[in-house]
N, C-alpha and C positions, 0 to 999 in steps of 0.2 A: 326455236328454228325460224318461226315466222318473223320474229324481231330481227334476226340476222339478215333475212332476205330484204326487208325494208330498208335497213340501215345500209346494207351493201349496195342496193340500188341507188340510194340517195348519194352516197359518196362517188359512185361510178358516174352518175349524171353530172355531178359537180366537177369531176375531173375532166369530163368531155366538154365542159364549158356551157352546159345548159343553164339558163337563168335560174337563180335560186328559187324564185316563186314556183316555177314549173317543176323543178327537181323535188321540192318539198311536196307539192300537190300530187305529182305522179307516184312518188314513193308512198305517201300516205294512202292514196287510192288503192294501190296494189296491196298494201298491208291490210286495209279494211276489207278488200275483196277476199283475201285468203282467210280472214277471220269470220266474216259474216255474209259474204256473197254479194251479188249485184245490188240487191235492194238496200243493203246497208250503205254501200258507196253512194247510190243515188240519193238516199234520204239525207245523209250527212252533207253531201255536196250541195243539195238544195237549200239547206238551212245555214250552212257555214258563212257565206259572204255577209249576210245581214247580221248574224250573231257576232262575227269577228270585228265588224266595223261600226257597230251601233254603240260602242262605249263612248260616253260623254267626254272622257279624258282624251280619246283619240283625236278630237277636233284640235287639240293644242298642237299636234304635229304639223299639219299643213299650215296653221297660222304662224308658227315659228319659222317654218321654211319660207313662207311668203314674206315675213318680216325681214329675214336675212337678205333675200334677193332684192327687196325694195331698198334696203340700206345700201347695198352694193351699187344699185342703179343711181342712187342720189349722190354718191361720192362722199358720204359721211366718213367712211373709213380713211379716205385720204386726209381729211382734216385731223383725225385722231393721230395718224402717223406724223403729221407735221407738228402737232403739239408735243408729242413725245420726243421727236427729233430736236426740237428747239430746247427742251429742258435737259436732255441727257446726251445729245449728239457729240458734245465736245469730249466726253469721258472716253477712255480707252474702250473700243468696241461699242461706242455710243449708238451708232445706227442699228447695230444688232440688238442692243438693249431696248432701243425704241421699238424695234419690231416685236420683241417679246411683250412689251407693255401694250402695244397696239393689238396684238393677238388676244391679250387678256381683256382689253376694252371691247374689242369686237366680239369676243365670246360672251361678254356681259349683255350684249344687245342682239345676239344672233345665236341660233341653235344649231347651225350647220358647220361641221368641220371642213368639208370640202369647199364650201363657199368661203370660209375664212382663209383656207390655203390659197385659193385662186385669187382672192382679193389682196392678200399680203404679197403674193408673187408679183402682181402688177404694181403694187404700191411701193414696196421696200427693196426688192432685189435690184431693180435698175439703179436706185440711188446708192446702194452699197457697192455694186460693181463699178459705178462711175467714180466712187470715192477710193477705189483701189482695194476693196476687200477680196479675200480669197473666195472664189465662187463657191467652193464646197462649204465653207463656213456660212456664207450668206444663205445658201439653199437649205442647209441643215437647220438653221435658226428658224427660217420660215416654215419648214415642214413641221417642226415640233411645236411652234407657236400656234399654228393652225389648229392643232388638236385641242387647245384650251376651250374651244367652243363646245366640245363634248362634255366638259366638266363644269364650267362656270354657267350658272343659269342665265337665260333659258337654254335648255339643252334637249334636242330631239332624242338623243340616246337615253337621257335620264327619264324622259316621259315614257319612252317605249319600255325601258326596264321596269318602271313602276307598274305599267299596265300588265306586263307579263308576269311579274311577281306579286301582283295584288298589294302594292305598297302605296302609301300616301304620296301622290305626285308632288305636292307642295313641300313636304318635309325632305323628300329626296333631292329636289332642286336646291333647296336652301343648304342641304348638307354638302353640296359641291363648292360652296363659296370659299371656306377656309382652305380645303385641299387645292382649289384652283389658284388661290394666292400663293400657296406653298410651291405649286408647280411652276408658277411664274418666277418666283424667287430662285428655284432650282435651275431654270433655264438661264437666268441672268448670272448666277454663280458659275455655271458651266461655261458661259461666254467669257466671263472674267478669267477663268482658268485657261481657256484656249488662247486668249489674247496675251495673258502673262507668259504662256509658253512660247508664243510666236507673235510678237508685237507687230510684225510686218503684215500679218494676215488681216489686220483691222486698223487702218490708219485713222487718226482723229479727224472728225468732221469740223465744219465751221463753228465758231463760237458765237453766242448771242448775248446781248446785254440783258440785264434784269428787266428793263422796260419792254424789250421784245418778248421775253419769256411771259411776262404778265399779259401783254397784248394777245399772245397766242391763245390764251385761255378763253378768249371771247367766243370761240366755237365749241367749247367744252359743254355748254348747256344742252346741246342736242344729245350728247351721250348720257348726261345726268337725267334728262327727261325720259329717254327710252329705258334706262335702267330702273327708274322709279315706277314707270308704267308697267313694268313686268315684275322684276324681282322684289321691288319695294312693296308693291301692293300684295304680293303673295306672302311675304314675311309678316307684314302688319296684320294681315287677315282681312283686308278690304275685299279682295277678289280671290276666286279659285284660280288654279293654274290655267284652266281653259279660258276663263274670262280674261285673265291677264294676257294670254296669248292674243286674244282679239284686240285688247287695248293696245298692245305693242304693235300689232300690224297696222291698226288705225293711226297710231302716232307716227309710224314710219311713213305711211302714205301722206299724212299731213306735212311732215318735214320735207318729203320728196317734192310735193307740190310747191311748198314755200321756196325751195331751192330751184324751182323751175326745171325739174327733170324732164327731158324730152319724152314725148309720148311713145316713141319706139323703145326706149329703155324700160318704160312701164310695162309695155306689152311683153318684152322679153322676160322681165322679172316674173310676170304672172305665168307665162308658159313654162318656165323652168320650175317654178314652184308646183304647178299642176303635175308636171312630169315626175318630179321627185316624190310627191305625195302619192300618186298612183302607183309608183314602183313599190313604195313601202306598204301600201294597202294590199297589193297583190302578194307580197311576201308574207304579210300577216295572215291572209286567207290560206295560202299554202301551208303555213306553219300550223294553223288550226287543224287542217286536214291531217297533217303528220302527228299533231298532238293527240287527236282522237285515237289514232292508231296506237300511239305509245301508251295511252291510258288504258285501252282495251287489252293490251298485252301485260299490263301492270309492271312494265319494265322499270319505271321510275321508283315505285315503292320497293321493288325487289332490290334495286341498286342501293337505295338508302338503307334498307335493312341489312344488306350484305356489308356495306362500308361501316355502318355503326357497330355491327356485330363482329367486325374483323379484329377489334382490339387495338387498332392503330391509334396513337394519340391524335387528338383533333388538330394540333398544329401541323403534324405531318400530312394529314389529309388536306389541310389548307394550302400547304406548300405545293403539293401535287396538283391541286386544282389550279393554282396560279400559274404553274409551269404549263399546264394544258392550255390555259388562256394565252400564254405567251406564244406557244407553238401555233395555236389556231389563228392568232392574229397575224402570223406570217403568211397565211394562205387564204384567209377568209375575210370578206367584208364585215364591217362592224355590225350592221343590222342583222345580217344572216347569222353571225356568231352569237349575238344576244338571243335571237329567236330560237336557235337550236339548243342553246345550253341553259338559259335561265330557268325554263320550266323543270329542268332536271337538277341543276346545281343548287338553285336557291332553296328548295325544300331540304336538301342534304345539309347545307350550311346552317339552316335554322334548326334542324334536328341535332346538330352538333353543339348548339348553344351560341352561335355567333349572331351578333346584331344584324338584321337584314339590311338596314340602311347603310351601316358601315361596310358590309360586304359588297353592296351595290356600287358604292363609290370606289372601292378597291378594284372591282371588276372594270369599271370605266377607265381608271388610270392604266390598268393593264391593256385595255383596248387602245388607249392613246399610244402606248409603245408599239402595238401591232400596226398602227397607221403609218409608222415610219420604219418598219422592220422588213427586210427583204424576205421572200421575193415579191410580195404582193402588197407592200405598203401603199395604201390608196393615196395619201397626201403626197407621197414622193412622185407618183405618176402624174398627179395633177400639176405639181410644180414643174416637172420635166416637160409637160405639154405646153404650159404657158410661157416658159422661159427658153424652151428648146435646148435645155441643158441635158447632158447624158445622165440617164437614170442612175448609173453607178456612182457618179460624183455626188448626187443628192444623197444616196444611201451612205456614202463615206462621210459626208458632212453631218449625218444624223446620228451615227453610232455613239459619239460621246454623250449625247442627250439621252440615248437609250439606257446607257449605264447609269447616268445620274437619276433617271426616272426609277430604275429598279432599286436604287438606294433609298429613294423617297418612299417607295412602296414598303420597304422594310420599316421605315420610321412610322408610317401610318398603321402598320400592323402592330408595332410595339406600343403605340400611343393612340388607341382608337378614339379617345376623347377629342382629338383634333377634328374628327368627322362628326361625332355624335352630339357634341356640346351645342352647337348653334341650332340645329333643328329641335333640340329639347327645350329651347327657350321660346318656341312659337306658342301662340295662344291656342291653336287647334291643330 
């Protein structure tokens, strides 16, 4: 009964629009009060902030967010789009393909999905619209390409999942590389299908000579440097993910200074990074309050025992969990969804014998789908805000990519080695 009261209050507060951090904290505090009284609430509240945020791995989150915002301020993303446009712009749907490739490249040097969506909105949508692209196709490509930053390392979502599930941050980040490439390929194949079905939706762009294509690669060294300063050093074992995040932020700052980024842009990047980091920190503190309450009720262990003892095949349970993630993604922010579900679902999947790294990547891919699924797809609203395009048009442009993503999830479920192989080759 106590568990029902706490969960009921949590969902009621979320429905009424209270910030996730406050909803989690208030629900957890009420539940703790019902279980242990006033002294229990005060004691846990006094210790939780330091305990929740003292994790060494948590430092990687603000560093990756800072890195992403400095990259945006420096204009490096514009260079990446121009390189991709030069190489594939002439092909059918070329600018859309260039957007997908830019999303993958930006994801490889940035951990923020919303930052990626905002940057791609300003970088690629105007070019596609000017070229005569169907606005729905253009917006849908940008919406789904922005989600690649959640999967390809460095990824704030991956770091947070690893902290919540007590997994190796480095191995989980590296595990996202091959699925990230497969997602990029899936986006491009979906674009090719849409253009084949309606060639007028994506007119061909200008062609470039081989000399122009080769010359365009002169700016690619910035992407390679940032990629090696983060993902490269993690895979080789030179640095931990936390150290790599600091190296990446430092490299982004150095490149921004080299490109003579205005001081005002620096200031804005730092402010945005601080705001986002504080938001995540408050959510984590609230989640710890709610987590203590769930632990004291033994609800997680009871649920695991019930499901394991129900006699249902593990694959059926997996499908049900993935469907739940799909539904939650329609209504809930990614960070909130991970914080609410991972402490409960991760032990269940481990008990059923599923590889925790594999399931983490599957969860992130499902979260990608949620970022572009109505009614609360975060990337869709970001794109609508930056382009002043109707939200409905962006959602309509995204749905073919949602279907393609779900097919890819089925492939990753059937062939788990696509996820688990690369991290298994790491030295530690």
